[in-house]
Structure formats: structure tokens, C-alpha cells
C-alpha positions as semicolon CSV with decimal commas, in nm:
position;residue;x (nm);y (nm);z (nm)
1;X;0,064;-1,845;-0,341
2;X;-0,303;-1,737;-0,167
3;X;-0,504;-1,466;-0,378
4;X;-0,499;-1,115;-0,248
5;X;-0,747;-0,971;0,000
6;X;-0,701;-0,631;-0,093
7;X;-1,004;-0,421;-0,091
8;X;-1,207;-0,390;-0,415
9;X;-1,465;-0,154;-0,433
10;X;-1,552;-0,179;-0,785
11;X;-1,557;-0,539;-0,789
12;X;-1,296;-0,572;-1,091
13;X;-1,153;-0,893;-1,091
14;X;-0,805;-0,734;-1,223
15;X;-0,723;-0,672;-0,838
16;X;-0,458;-0,975;-0,797
17;X;-0,180;-0,812;-0,632
18;X;0,178;-0,938;-0,562
19;X;0,423;-0,795;-0,351
20;X;0,812;-0,886;-0,458
21;X;1,079;-0,779;-0,207
22;X;1,292;-0,822;0,077
23;X;1,501;-1,094;0,219
24;X;1,372;-1,419;0,380
25;X;1,652;-1,425;0,651
26;X;1,693;-1,071;0,751
27;X;1,443;-0,870;0,936
28;X;1,546;-0,478;0,871
29;X;1,333;-0,149;0,793
30;X;1,232;-0,287;0,410
31;X;1,113;-0,660;0,531
32;X;0,887;-0,464;0,812
33;X;0,730;-0,226;0,578
34;X;0,616;-0,536;0,376
35;X;0,485;-0,707;0,677
36;X;0,303;-0,392;0,796
37;X;0,169;-0,281;0,426
38;X;0,039;-0,619;0,395
39;X;-0,159;-0,643;0,735
40;X;-0,281;-0,246;0,636
41;X;-0,400;-0,363;0,296
42;X;-0,492;-0,746;0,319
43;X;-0,240;-0,840;0,066
44;X;-0,126;-1,178;0,140
45;X;0,102;-1,274;-0,136
46;X;0,470;-1,215;-0,128
47;X;0,776;-1,303;-0,287
48;X;1,139;-1,234;-0,175
49;X;1,347;-1,067;-0,375
50;X;1,719;-1,160;-0,210
51;X;1,988;-0,952;-0,324
52;X;2,328;-1,144;-0,447
53;X;2,633;-1,097;-0,189
54;X;2,954;-1,204;-0,176
55;X;2,860;-1,522;-0,118
56;X;2,790;-1,800;-0,362
57;X;2,470;-1,884;-0,109
58;X;2,382;-1,555;-0,212
59;X;2,375;-1,555;-0,546
60;X;2,217;-1,911;-0,555
61;X;1,919;-1,772;-0,352
62;X;1,880;-1,462;-0,615
63;X;1,834;-1,722;-0,886
64;X;1,599;-1,926;-0,709
65;X;1,383;-1,621;-0,606
66;X;1,420;-1,510;-0,997
67;X;1,256;-1,832;-1,069
68;X;0,974;-1,868;-0,818
69;X;0,910;-1,512;-0,920
70;X;0,875;-1,609;-1,271
71;X;0,639;-1,944;-1,196
72;X;0,406;-1,684;-0,960
73;X;0,328;-1,397;-1,209
74;X;0,061;-1,573;-1,408
75;X;-0,199;-1,544;-1,106
76;X;-0,128;-1,191;-1,088
77;X;-0,227;-0,819;-1,277
78;X;-0,025;-0,641;-1,043
79;X;0,331;-0,652;-0,929
80;X;0,410;-0,387;-0,629
81;X;0,821;-0,427;-0,610
82;X;1,030;-0,292;-0,332
83;X;1,316;-0,161;-0,463
84;X;1,626;-0,191;-0,227
85;X;1,861;-0,282;-0,416
86;X;2,018;-0,234;-0,797
87;X;1,904;-0,607;-0,837
88;X;1,568;-0,577;-0,775
89;X;1,510;-0,431;-1,104
90;X;1,529;-0,769;-1,289
91;X;1,195;-0,803;-1,135
92;X;1,055;-0,514;-1,300
93;X;1,194;-0,622;-1,646
94;X;1,074;-0,940;-1,601
95;X;0,698;-0,816;-1,473
96;X;0,659;-0,592;-1,766
97;X;0,797;-0,914;-2,003
98;X;0,472;-1,065;-1,868
99;X;0,253;-0,763;-1,946
100;X;0,198;-0,685;-1,604
101;X;0,121;-0,363;-1,458
102;X;0,389;-0,277;-1,142
103;X;0,380;-0,038;-0,906
104;X;0,754;0,013;-0,748
105;X;0,865;0,184;-0,391
106;X;1,215;0,276;-0,382
107;X;1,349;0,205;-0,021
108;X;1,698;0,383;-0,113
109;X;1,845;0,688;0,012
110;X;2,106;0,875;-0,170
111;X;2,431;0,759;0,036
112;X;2,330;0,394;-0,090
113;X;2,647;0,247;-0,292
114;X;2,397;0,250;-0,618
115;X;2,291;0,594;-0,555
116;X;2,613;0,694;-0,502
117;X;2,767;0,555;-0,869
118;X;2,676;0,796;-1,115
119;X;2,677;0,517;-1,401
120;X;2,466;0,276;-1,226
121;X;2,221;0,547;-1,120
122;X;2,189;0,636;-1,459
123;X;2,079;0,264;-1,550
124;X;1,864;0,221;-1,238
125;X;1,663;0,539;-1,345
126;X;1,634;0,445;-1,731
127;X;1,491;0,106;-1,568
128;X;1,262;0,272;-1,342
129;X;1,103;0,413;-1,669
130;X;0,948;0,049;-1,748
131;X;0,746;0,063;-1,455
132;X;0,356;0,210;-1,436
133;X;0,383;0,411;-1,141
134;X;0,650;0,513;-0,844
135;X;0,545;0,510;-0,484
136;X;0,764;0,709;-0,291
137;X;0,760;0,697;0,097
138;X;0,795;1,087;0,119
139;X;0,754;1,403;-0,099
140;X;1,173;1,470;-0,164
141;X;1,247;1,115;-0,222
142;X;1,286;1,153;-0,613
143;X;1,487;1,458;-0,547
144;X;1,702;1,264;-0,300
145;X;1,776;0,984;-0,549
146;X;1,845;1,148;-0,821
147;X;1,558;1,095;-1,046
148;X;1,541;1,307;-1,371
149;X;1,205;1,479;-1,466
150;X;1,038;1,251;-1,659
151;X;1,060;0,982;-1,385
152;X;0,987;1,230;-1,126
153;X;0,623;1,280;-1,321
154;X;0,567;0,932;-1,267
155;X;0,592;0,981;-0,896
156;X;0,322;0,989;-0,627
157;X;0,375;1,024;-0,261
158;X;0,189;0,732;-0,052
159;X;0,392;0,715;0,275
160;X;0,517;0,497;0,514
161;X;0,360;0,235;0,746
162;X;0,399;0,222;1,123
163;X;0,268;-0,036;1,387
164;X;-0,067;-0,026;1,438
165;X;-0,011;-0,030;1,831
166;X;0,151;0,313;1,799
167;X;-0,120;0,480;1,576
168;X;-0,365;0,414;1,876
169;X;-0,395;0,639;2,156
170;X;-0,197;0,929;2,291
171;X;0,186;1,032;2,321
172;X;0,223;1,121;2,715
173;X;0,414;1,413;2,817
174;X;0,752;1,300;2,860
175;X;1,042;1,446;3,105
176;X;1,366;1,269;3,181
177;X;1,444;1,168;3,512
178;X;1,779;1,064;3,671
179;X;2,033;0,944;3,395
180;X;1,909;1,035;3,052
181;X;1,878;0,705;2,845
182;X;1,985;0,729;2,500
183;X;1,905;0,479;2,233
184;X;2,034;0,376;1,908
185;X;1,862;0,166;1,630
186;X;2,018;0,062;1,318
187;X;2,148;-0,246;1,154
188;X;2,485;-0,178;1,299
189;X;2,736;-0,016;1,065
190;X;2,948;0,307;1,067
191;X;2,670;0,464;0,784
192;X;2,401;0,415;0,972
193;X;2,586;0,578;1,270
194;X;2,641;0,354;1,504
195;X;3,040;0,457;1,567
196;X;2,892;0,844;1,551
197;X;2,632;0,723;1,831
198;X;2,959;0,640;2,064
199;X;3,118;0,983;1,953
200;X;2,804;1,147;2,099
201;X;2,789;0,954;2,430
202;X;3,145;1,039;2,482
203;X;3,080;1,430;2,394
204;X;2,798;1,415;2,659
205;X;3,045;1,250;2,916
206;X;3,282;1,533;2,844
207;X;2,983;1,779;2,925
208;X;2,940;1,585;3,254
209;X;2,622;1,446;3,163
210;X;2,483;1,140;3,325
211;X;2,365;0,871;3,086
212;X;2,258;0,557;2,997
213;X;2,310;0,393;2,665
214;X;2,164;0,139;2,464
215;X;2,203;-0,018;2,074
216;X;1,925;-0,248;1,946
217;X;1,976;-0,401;1,617
218;X;2,127;-0,704;1,404
219;X;2,502;-0,639;1,302
220;X;2,783;-0,819;1,136
221;X;3,035;-1,020;1,352
222;X;3,323;-0,745;1,219
223;X;3,109;-0,503;1,333
224;X;2,985;-0,574;1,622
225;X;3,344;-0,680;1,747
226;X;3,465;-0,319;1,630
227;X;3,177;-0,140;1,842
228;X;3,281;-0,364;2,186
229;X;3,657;-0,270;2,055
230;X;3,561;0,079;2,062
231;X;3,331;0,088;2,328
232;X;3,566;-0,045;2,525
233;X;3,859;0,194;2,417
234;X;3,623;0,506;2,501
235;X;3,553;0,375;2,823
236;X;3,174;0,410;2,804
237;X;2,955;0,204;2,960
238;X;2,703;0,101;2,646
239;X;2,458;-0,195;2,626
240;X;2,459;-0,400;2,288
241;X;2,134;-0,568;2,279
242;X;2,098;-0,703;1,925
243;X;1,782;-0,752;1,697
244;X;1,420;-0,742;1,908
245;X;1,105;-0,877;1,839
246;X;0,867;-0,621;1,712
247;X;0,675;-0,624;2,095
248;X;1,001;-0,627;2,302
249;X;1,127;-0,361;2,051
250;X;0,838;-0,134;2,151
251;X;0,858;-0,165;2,487
252;X;1,223;-0,107;2,567
253;X;1,185;0,181;2,307
254;X;0,911;0,334;2,560
255;X;1,154;0,328;2,814
256;X;1,408;0,561;2,635
257;X;1,461;0,962;2,652
258;X;1,648;1,016;2,362
259;X;1,678;0,861;2,019
260;X;2,032;0,908;1,825
261;X;2,009;0,867;1,461
262;X;2,297;0,998;1,264
263;X;2,273;0,765;0,977
264;X;2,381;0,897;0,611
265;X;2,171;0,612;0,435
266;X;1,829;0,641;0,599
267;X;1,690;0,928;0,443
268;X;1,323;0,853;0,575
269;X;1,418;0,653;0,884
270;X;1,127;0,476;1,043
271;X;1,266;0,458;1,372
272;X;1,306;0,837;1,414
273;X;0,880;0,815;1,336
274;X;0,849;0,513;1,597
275;X;1,055;0,691;1,856
276;X;0,842;1,030;1,830
277;X;0,536;0,813;1,886
278;X;0,675;0,652;2,188
279;X;0,744;0,972;2,355
280;X;1,132;0,935;2,287
281;X;1,261;1,285;2,131
282;X;1,490;1,207;1,800
283;X;1,818;1,355;1,721
284;X;1,905;1,257;1,333
285;X;2,120;1,353;1,053
286;X;1,985;1,632;0,838
287;X;1,894;1,461;0,482
288;X;1,593;1,536;0,252
289;X;1,347;1,321;0,415
290;X;1,432;1,402;0,794
291;X;1,403;1,744;0,698
292;X;1,070;1,665;0,564
293;X;0,992;1,462;0,904
294;X;1,110;1,767;1,113
295;X;0,886;2,025;0,930
296;X;0,584;1,805;1,014
297;X;0,714;1,751;1,371
298;X;0,966;2,027;1,505
299;X;1,042;1,808;1,777
300;X;1,264;1,595;1,573
301;X;1,633;1,788;1,626
302;X;1,881;1,762;1,318
303;X;2,223;1,768;1,257
304;X;2,480;1,798;0,992
305;X;2,591;1,450;0,878
306;X;2,768;1,262;1,200
307;X;2,866;1,565;1,404
308;X;2,877;1,458;1,739
309;X;2,950;1,784;1,935
310;X;2,636;1,927;1,720
311;X;2,421;1,613;1,851
312;X;2,508;1,631;2,186
313;X;2,443;2,000;2,165
314;X;2,097;1,960;2,067
315;X;2,024;1,673;2,296
316;X;2,047;1,961;2,596
317;X;1,861;2,210;2,430
318;X;1,550;1,939;2,343
319;X;1,173;2,112;2,377
320;X;1,011;1,800;2,569
321;X;0,699;2,013;2,564
322;X;0,720;1,975;2,175
323;X;0,719;1,577;2,171
324;X;0,340;1,522;2,231
325;X;0,223;1,719;1,959
326;X;0,480;1,595;1,709
327;X;0,393;1,277;1,776
328;X;0,037;1,325;1,705
329;X;0,079;1,488;1,385
330;X;0,265;1,218;1,222
331;X;-0,016;0,974;1,387
332;X;-0,247;1,178;1,172
333;X;-0,045;1,177;0,860
334;X;0,044;0,820;0,864
335;X;-0,333;0,696;0,981
336;X;-0,385;0,351;0,793
337;X;-0,679;0,408;0,715
338;X;-0,570;0,731;0,514
339;X;-0,283;0,501;0,365
340;X;-0,507;0,227;0,281
341;X;-0,752;0,421;0,110
342;X;-0,451;0,661;-0,087
343;X;-0,295;0,318;-0,207
344;X;-0,628;0,119;-0,342
345;X;-0,729;0,480;-0,536
346;X;-0,344;0,433;-0,691
347;X;-0,425;0,044;-0,742
348;X;-0,744;0,098;-0,918
349;X;-0,615;0,363;-1,161
350;X;-0,295;0,072;-1,247
351;X;-0,646;-0,183;-1,330
352;X;-0,782;0,100;-1,506
353;X;-0,549;0,139;-1,747
354;X;-0,327;-0,224;-1,777
355;X;-0,095;-0,260;-1,990
356;X;-0,194;-0,403;-2,335
357;X;0,111;-0,621;-2,454
358;X;0,405;-0,704;-2,287
359;X;0,691;-0,466;-2,272
360;X;1,036;-0,463;-2,418
361;X;1,300;-0,261;-2,244
362;X;1,485;-0,150;-2,498
363;X;1,719;0,120;-2,465
364;X;1,511;0,340;-2,713
365;X;1,205;0,289;-2,495
366;X;1,356;0,431;-2,139
367;X;1,531;0,676;-2,302
368;X;1,515;0,988;-2,086
């Protein structure tokens, strides 16, 4: 693998950084984060971690990824692990056994399966104590994930990475004309709010609101079939676009009026931020991360859970004049120069105090 191009102001040779995380055959939020972080920071070394699913093929991909990671480790000083599944923590253990400095960024929400199961959550949190640092995406993420106090003290907020093109220029004033254009962006599922989106469409129709609805994102065949059947049963005009290339996605998003994101999993959804930067008013489920975003940008409307009637009411009361100022607040917060400086400082701290010996993940060592 090529060496990292990460900016190194102190000229220290101990700055070889390996990003680990994501799936080779999926382009979801985690994979997009890795791509943008790599571009922003100049880190060119990356290993996919994969996640074993129900099929044997996915298990072999996971085992193969672990082997590739083990072979790569001697060439690097720091591992930046993107934690999207309990299975990813095996990479943390392996890196510490090789004596590497490890920073972990959690890409989980409190609604994820591993977070809902108390025993699994406890084991995961104890393993996380092996990390030298935990880089959170937002301020309240440790609370959302139920981190114990000792683990919370290892956390520092790094933020998230947005498309460079959305961070440049201004967000124009936007007022809907004609039919209201609604969009839902997600890996299609019930937990991500895909079926709730259809309920919102029906609630607006009952109120006599003319709208056009679009759903963007990949989904299993069974989920897409169920959504298609639900659309037909409700008699709605909804277009399913599937996943789109980044440039095409931004172009389509800019033509929308309202993003409806009633996800119970995505505590800090990138699509909410991206929509606002495109001049689209977001309506999202009230979770710790979305509350934090709404505090910075009140143009983001929040509803409890997947309450379709409440979401419809919020859509009809959107303050369109607040959208540009909210977008500007988030544009300043997620500026790539700011994020690069912050992350660079954090990696400098890790290399200033590298692990002296390999760490054994004993129960005694990681007890809270």
C-alpha cells in the first residue's frame, strides 16, 4: 500500500497512517466518509474491514480483510479505525497486539442492533478502552452510544466530512414553486424511515398538498419490492431512483424542496447537512445528533420518532428564509481546513506518545 500523504508539520517520521473500515462492494455513508476524509487529509492508505453477514461469502470476505490488515500493519504507525460494526473491533485488538497507536471513529447510532443489546454493548465499550483515542462525529455521540464515563473521557469531537463542492459558495434563497418536491435519501429500510416517508406523503395528500416524491438510495430486493407494493396500495406517485453517483446525486438534491429523513438509526445523518447546503429544508427524527445540528441550524425541523402527521405539519410550517443562514452556519462548522487542522493536531498527539509495548486486551486491562 502507498504511504500516507498526510501533512506533517513536525517532520516526524512516525506519521504513516492507515484508515481501516467500510465494505468494498457497498457505497454507503461510512464508505463516503472514508473517501472524503482521505481526500481532505491526504491519507492514501486504506483497508476495507467488511462485515460477516448471513452468507458464507461475506464471512470469507471478512476473514480475508483481517488477513490483509494484519499483513499491512508493520508498515504503519497509526491505525484510524472506522467503527461501523461490533466485528470491526477485531481490528482494534489486532492493531494493539502489534503495538500500534489506534484512533477509533464510531459510525453507530443508538438504534443499531449492537447498541440495543446490553451485553454486546458492554463488551464493545470495554474493547474500545484499548483505543488511544476516540474521534467522535459530534458532541453528544458518547451519550447517544451509552459510553461509560471512563470511555467518554477518551473522546474528542472531530466532526464529519462533507462534499467539497457544497462547502464553497453560498446557498441561495429558496421558495417552492408548483408542486412541493419531497425527497428521501437512505439505504432503503424501515429503520431508515423509508416506509415512514410514504406515510408522510399520504398525510400531505390528505391535507390537499400537491407534491412530487423521490426516493434515492440502494436497497435489498425484498425491501424495494415491499416499498413498490406499499406505493401501489396507497396510490402514491413516488419515483424510486436507486443509488446515484455523487455528482448526479447533488444535482438531483439541488432540485428538491424538502428532505424527509425519519431514520431511527442515523443519529447524525450526512444527508440532512447536505440537503441544507443545497437549499433543501430537512425534516428529521429527533435524535441526539440531529438535535445538535438543529441547535446550529434551526432551519432543520425535528419530529419525534417516525410520526408522519407531525412531519407533515412541520413541512407546512417551514421557515424558508432561515435556510440560507442555517446552511452558512454548517458550512463554517465543517470547513475542510478547520477539520484538517483539528485532525492533524490529534494525530500529532498520538505520535508524540506512541505505545511502548504491544497491549494485551485482558479483562483486567479494559475494565471500566
